[in-house]
Structures are given as C-alpha cells and as structure tokens.
PyMOL Python script that loads the backbone (N, CA, C, O; Angstrom):
from pymol import cmd

cmd.read_pdbstr("""\
ATOM      1  N   MET A   1     -26.522   8.812  25.606  1.00  0.00           N
ATOM      2  CA  MET A   1     -25.177   8.595  25.328  1.00  0.00           C
ATOM      3  C   MET A   1     -24.949   8.129  23.899  1.00  0.00           C
ATOM      4  O   MET A   1     -25.809   7.474  23.311  1.00  0.00           O
ATOM      5  N   SER A   2     -23.870   8.441  23.378  1.00  0.00           N
ATOM      6  CA  SER A   2     -23.490   8.215  21.970  1.00  0.00           C
ATOM      7  C   SER A   2     -22.935   6.819  21.811  1.00  0.00           C
ATOM      8  O   SER A   2     -22.317   6.327  22.755  1.00  0.00           O
ATOM      9  N   ASN A   3     -23.103   6.158  20.715  1.00  0.00           N
ATOM     10  CA  ASN A   3     -22.418   4.906  20.417  1.00  0.00           C
ATOM     11  C   ASN A   3     -21.193   5.123  19.538  1.00  0.00           C
ATOM     12  O   ASN A   3     -20.748   4.170  18.899  1.00  0.00           O
ATOM     13  N   GLU A   4     -20.664   6.235  19.476  1.00  0.00           N
ATOM     14  CA  GLU A   4     -19.394   6.341  18.738  1.00  0.00           C
ATOM     15  C   GLU A   4     -18.270   6.105  19.578  1.00  0.00           C
ATOM     16  O   GLU A   4     -18.254   6.383  20.777  1.00  0.00           O
ATOM     17  N   SER A   5     -17.190   5.515  18.849  1.00  0.00           N
ATOM     18  CA  SER A   5     -15.969   5.127  19.514  1.00  0.00           C
ATOM     19  C   SER A   5     -14.867   6.067  19.112  1.00  0.00           C
ATOM     20  O   SER A   5     -14.841   6.527  17.970  1.00  0.00           O
ATOM     21  N   PHE A   6     -13.932   6.376  20.031  1.00  0.00           N
ATOM     22  CA  PHE A   6     -12.758   7.071  19.828  1.00  0.00           C
ATOM     23  C   PHE A   6     -11.553   6.482  20.293  1.00  0.00           C
ATOM     24  O   PHE A   6     -11.596   5.707  21.249  1.00  0.00           O
ATOM     25  N   CYS A   7     -10.330   6.798  19.648  1.00  0.00           N
ATOM     26  CA  CYS A   7      -9.183   6.203  20.064  1.00  0.00           C
ATOM     27  C   CYS A   7      -8.039   7.169  19.629  1.00  0.00           C
ATOM     28  O   CYS A   7      -8.226   8.042  18.782  1.00  0.00           O
ATOM     29  N   ILE A   8      -6.813   6.962  20.273  1.00  0.00           N
ATOM     30  CA  ILE A   8      -5.651   7.777  20.044  1.00  0.00           C
ATOM     31  C   ILE A   8      -4.685   6.781  19.401  1.00  0.00           C
ATOM     32  O   ILE A   8      -4.566   5.672  19.922  1.00  0.00           O
ATOM     33  N   VAL A   9      -4.031   7.074  18.377  1.00  0.00           N
ATOM     34  CA  VAL A   9      -3.057   6.172  17.714  1.00  0.00           C
ATOM     35  C   VAL A   9      -1.709   6.995  17.569  1.00  0.00           C
ATOM     36  O   VAL A   9      -1.643   8.130  17.097  1.00  0.00           O
ATOM     37  N   LEU A  10      -0.581   6.203  18.074  1.00  0.00           N
ATOM     38  CA  LEU A  10       0.690   6.846  17.950  1.00  0.00           C
ATOM     39  C   LEU A  10       1.433   5.845  17.098  1.00  0.00           C
ATOM     40  O   LEU A  10       1.329   4.627  17.248  1.00  0.00           O
ATOM     41  N   THR A  11       2.217   6.456  16.163  1.00  0.00           N
ATOM     42  CA  THR A  11       2.925   5.517  15.264  1.00  0.00           C
ATOM     43  C   THR A  11       4.208   6.263  14.746  1.00  0.00           C
ATOM     44  O   THR A  11       4.314   7.483  14.877  1.00  0.00           O
ATOM     45  N   THR A  12       5.111   5.549  14.194  1.00  0.00           N
ATOM     46  CA  THR A  12       6.380   6.221  13.545  1.00  0.00           C
ATOM     47  C   THR A  12       6.435   5.658  12.098  1.00  0.00           C
ATOM     48  O   THR A  12       5.786   4.666  11.766  1.00  0.00           O
ATOM     49  N   THR A  13       7.189   6.299  11.314  1.00  0.00           N
ATOM     50  CA  THR A  13       7.521   5.979   9.970  1.00  0.00           C
ATOM     51  C   THR A  13       9.033   6.169   9.831  1.00  0.00           C
ATOM     52  O   THR A  13       9.682   6.838  10.635  1.00  0.00           O
ATOM     53  N   ASN A  14       9.568   5.542   8.762  1.00  0.00           N
ATOM     54  CA  ASN A  14      11.021   5.737   8.586  1.00  0.00           C
ATOM     55  C   ASN A  14      11.335   6.904   7.606  1.00  0.00           C
ATOM     56  O   ASN A  14      12.499   7.254   7.413  1.00  0.00           O
ATOM     57  N   ARG A  15      10.333   7.471   7.022  1.00  0.00           N
ATOM     58  CA  ARG A  15      10.612   8.797   6.238  1.00  0.00           C
ATOM     59  C   ARG A  15       9.338   9.706   6.330  1.00  0.00           C
ATOM     60  O   ARG A  15       8.187   9.276   6.408  1.00  0.00           O
ATOM     61  N   PRO A  16       9.691  10.969   6.309  1.00  0.00           N
ATOM     62  CA  PRO A  16       8.483  11.869   6.404  1.00  0.00           C
ATOM     63  C   PRO A  16       7.533  11.783   5.311  1.00  0.00           C
ATOM     64  O   PRO A  16       6.360  12.100   5.504  1.00  0.00           O
ATOM     65  N   GLU A  17       7.987  11.334   4.049  1.00  0.00           N
ATOM     66  CA  GLU A  17       7.148  11.186   2.985  1.00  0.00           C
ATOM     67  C   GLU A  17       6.124  10.175   3.208  1.00  0.00           C
ATOM     68  O   GLU A  17       4.996  10.332   2.739  1.00  0.00           O
ATOM     69  N   ASN A  18       6.460   9.073   3.942  1.00  0.00           N
ATOM     70  CA  ASN A  18       5.600   7.902   4.298  1.00  0.00           C
ATOM     71  C   ASN A  18       4.501   8.527   5.296  1.00  0.00           C
ATOM     72  O   ASN A  18       3.314   8.212   5.206  1.00  0.00           O
ATOM     73  N   ALA A  19       4.929   9.329   6.141  1.00  0.00           N
ATOM     74  CA  ALA A  19       3.985   9.945   7.125  1.00  0.00           C
ATOM     75  C   ALA A  19       2.990  10.822   6.386  1.00  0.00           C
ATOM     76  O   ALA A  19       1.799  10.780   6.694  1.00  0.00           O
ATOM     77  N   GLN A  20       3.408  11.562   5.486  1.00  0.00           N
ATOM     78  CA  GLN A  20       2.539  12.440   4.735  1.00  0.00           C
ATOM     79  C   GLN A  20       1.544  11.606   3.856  1.00  0.00           C
ATOM     80  O   GLN A  20       0.404  12.022   3.649  1.00  0.00           O
ATOM     81  N   LEU A  21       1.949  10.551   3.401  1.00  0.00           N
ATOM     82  CA  LEU A  21       1.060   9.611   2.614  1.00  0.00           C
ATOM     83  C   LEU A  21      -0.044   9.039   3.576  1.00  0.00           C
ATOM     84  O   LEU A  21      -1.214   8.947   3.206  1.00  0.00           O
ATOM     85  N   MET A  22       0.361   8.674   4.778  1.00  0.00           N
ATOM     86  CA  MET A  22      -0.574   8.125   5.663  1.00  0.00           C
ATOM     87  C   MET A  22      -1.539   9.187   6.097  1.00  0.00           C
ATOM     88  O   MET A  22      -2.728   8.907   6.249  1.00  0.00           O
ATOM     89  N   VAL A  23      -1.041  10.481   6.318  1.00  0.00           N
ATOM     90  CA  VAL A  23      -1.938  11.529   6.629  1.00  0.00           C
ATOM     91  C   VAL A  23      -3.020  11.795   5.572  1.00  0.00           C
ATOM     92  O   VAL A  23      -4.191  12.002   5.892  1.00  0.00           O
ATOM     93  N   GLN A  24      -2.619  11.782   4.397  1.00  0.00           N
ATOM     94  CA  GLN A  24      -3.437  12.216   3.303  1.00  0.00           C
ATOM     95  C   GLN A  24      -4.520  11.117   3.121  1.00  0.00           C
ATOM     96  O   GLN A  24      -5.682  11.397   2.827  1.00  0.00           O
ATOM     97  N   SER A  25      -4.065   9.829   3.316  1.00  0.00           N
ATOM     98  CA  SER A  25      -5.042   8.786   3.128  1.00  0.00           C
ATOM     99  C   SER A  25      -6.083   8.677   4.231  1.00  0.00           C
ATOM    100  O   SER A  25      -7.271   8.477   3.976  1.00  0.00           O
ATOM    101  N   LEU A  26      -5.611   8.810   5.447  1.00  0.00           N
ATOM    102  CA  LEU A  26      -6.558   8.945   6.512  1.00  0.00           C
ATOM    103  C   LEU A  26      -7.703  10.036   6.530  1.00  0.00           C
ATOM    104  O   LEU A  26      -8.884   9.847   6.821  1.00  0.00           O
ATOM    105  N   LEU A  27      -7.103  11.205   6.159  1.00  0.00           N
ATOM    106  CA  LEU A  27      -8.042  12.439   6.072  1.00  0.00           C
ATOM    107  C   LEU A  27      -8.925  12.247   4.935  1.00  0.00           C
ATOM    108  O   LEU A  27     -10.106  12.548   5.107  1.00  0.00           O
ATOM    109  N   SER A  28      -8.536  11.765   3.714  1.00  0.00           N
ATOM    110  CA  SER A  28      -9.295  11.723   2.454  1.00  0.00           C
ATOM    111  C   SER A  28     -10.446  10.658   2.719  1.00  0.00           C
ATOM    112  O   SER A  28     -11.528  10.775   2.144  1.00  0.00           O
ATOM    113  N   LYS A  29     -10.192   9.631   3.588  1.00  0.00           N
ATOM    114  CA  LYS A  29     -11.195   8.677   3.839  1.00  0.00           C
ATOM    115  C   LYS A  29     -12.072   8.892   5.166  1.00  0.00           C
ATOM    116  O   LYS A  29     -12.730   8.006   5.711  1.00  0.00           O
ATOM    117  N   HIS A  30     -11.969  10.160   5.568  1.00  0.00           N
ATOM    118  CA  HIS A  30     -12.611  10.613   6.786  1.00  0.00           C
ATOM    119  C   HIS A  30     -12.357   9.605   8.060  1.00  0.00           C
ATOM    120  O   HIS A  30     -13.255   9.490   8.894  1.00  0.00           O
ATOM    121  N   LEU A  31     -11.187   8.912   8.198  1.00  0.00           N
ATOM    122  CA  LEU A  31     -10.811   8.155   9.179  1.00  0.00           C
ATOM    123  C   LEU A  31     -10.245   8.818  10.342  1.00  0.00           C
ATOM    124  O   LEU A  31     -10.102   8.164  11.375  1.00  0.00           O
ATOM    125  N   SER A  32      -9.903  10.049  10.292  1.00  0.00           N
ATOM    126  CA  SER A  32      -9.262  10.867  11.313  1.00  0.00           C
ATOM    127  C   SER A  32      -9.874  12.339  11.346  1.00  0.00           C
ATOM    128  O   SER A  32     -10.251  12.869  10.301  1.00  0.00           O
ATOM    129  N   ALA A  33      -9.949  12.905  12.426  1.00  0.00           N
ATOM    130  CA  ALA A  33     -10.412  14.163  12.583  1.00  0.00           C
ATOM    131  C   ALA A  33      -9.209  15.207  12.689  1.00  0.00           C
ATOM    132  O   ALA A  33      -9.264  16.388  12.344  1.00  0.00           O
ATOM    133  N   CYS A  34      -8.204  14.597  13.186  1.00  0.00           N
ATOM    134  CA  CYS A  34      -7.018  15.552  13.576  1.00  0.00           C
ATOM    135  C   CYS A  34      -5.821  14.690  13.516  1.00  0.00           C
ATOM    136  O   CYS A  34      -5.838  13.615  14.116  1.00  0.00           O
ATOM    137  N   ILE A  35      -4.722  15.087  12.808  1.00  0.00           N
ATOM    138  CA  ILE A  35      -3.488  14.406  12.753  1.00  0.00           C
ATOM    139  C   ILE A  35      -2.397  15.405  13.016  1.00  0.00           C
ATOM    140  O   ILE A  35      -2.428  16.489  12.433  1.00  0.00           O
ATOM    141  N   GLN A  36      -1.349  15.079  13.934  1.00  0.00           N
ATOM    142  CA  GLN A  36      -0.209  15.865  14.091  1.00  0.00           C
ATOM    143  C   GLN A  36       1.078  15.114  13.807  1.00  0.00           C
ATOM    144  O   GLN A  36       1.234  13.986  14.276  1.00  0.00           O
ATOM    145  N   THR A  37       1.873  15.611  13.165  1.00  0.00           N
ATOM    146  CA  THR A  37       3.173  15.080  12.809  1.00  0.00           C
ATOM    147  C   THR A  37       4.371  15.778  13.460  1.00  0.00           C
ATOM    148  O   THR A  37       4.383  17.008  13.516  1.00  0.00           O
ATOM    149  N   LEU A  38       5.348  15.070  13.939  1.00  0.00           N
ATOM    150  CA  LEU A  38       6.429  15.638  14.740  1.00  0.00           C
ATOM    151  C   LEU A  38       7.714  14.927  14.249  1.00  0.00           C
ATOM    152  O   LEU A  38       7.718  13.726  13.980  1.00  0.00           O
ATOM    153  N   PRO A  39       8.735  15.669  14.152  1.00  0.00           N
ATOM    154  CA  PRO A  39      10.042  15.037  13.815  1.00  0.00           C
ATOM    155  C   PRO A  39      10.658  14.393  15.061  1.00  0.00           C
ATOM    156  O   PRO A  39      10.599  14.963  16.150  1.00  0.00           O
ATOM    157  N   ILE A  40      11.277  13.146  14.890  1.00  0.00           N
ATOM    158  CA  ILE A  40      11.908  12.583  16.030  1.00  0.00           C
ATOM    159  C   ILE A  40      13.352  12.204  15.653  1.00  0.00           C
ATOM    160  O   ILE A  40      13.663  11.773  14.543  1.00  0.00           O
ATOM    161  N   GLN A  41      14.162  12.392  16.619  1.00  0.00           N
ATOM    162  CA  GLN A  41      15.543  11.960  16.461  1.00  0.00           C
ATOM    163  C   GLN A  41      15.848  10.967  17.533  1.00  0.00           C
ATOM    164  O   GLN A  41      15.500  11.176  18.695  1.00  0.00           O
ATOM    165  N   SER A  42      16.486   9.898  17.171  1.00  0.00           N
ATOM    166  CA  SER A  42      16.925   8.879  18.251  1.00  0.00           C
ATOM    167  C   SER A  42      18.283   8.354  17.966  1.00  0.00           C
ATOM    168  O   SER A  42      18.797   7.530  18.722  1.00  0.00           O
TER     169      SER A  42
END
""", "prot")
cmd.dss("prot")
cmd.show_as("cartoon", "prot")
cmd.util.cbc("prot")
cmd.orient("prot")
C-alpha cells in the first residue's frame, strides 16, 4: 500500500486572471496533477 495522500480542492476566485495565476503556480510547483477551471455565474 502506498503512503501517498490525495485530495480534491474546490475553490472560487473573483477574476479569471486570479484563477490562472493559481493554476500556473500550482502546476509549476508540482502541487497538482490536474486542474480544471469553469466559469460560474451567480
């Protein structure tokens, strides 16, 4: 059995640009394997 941990994180941002910065940071630091962004209207 593996000692690796996994989790799913859901979050929102106030601007698409902020979401893109978060995506770039997480991927460049190898803190995420897959990121999906979706527009939301409320």
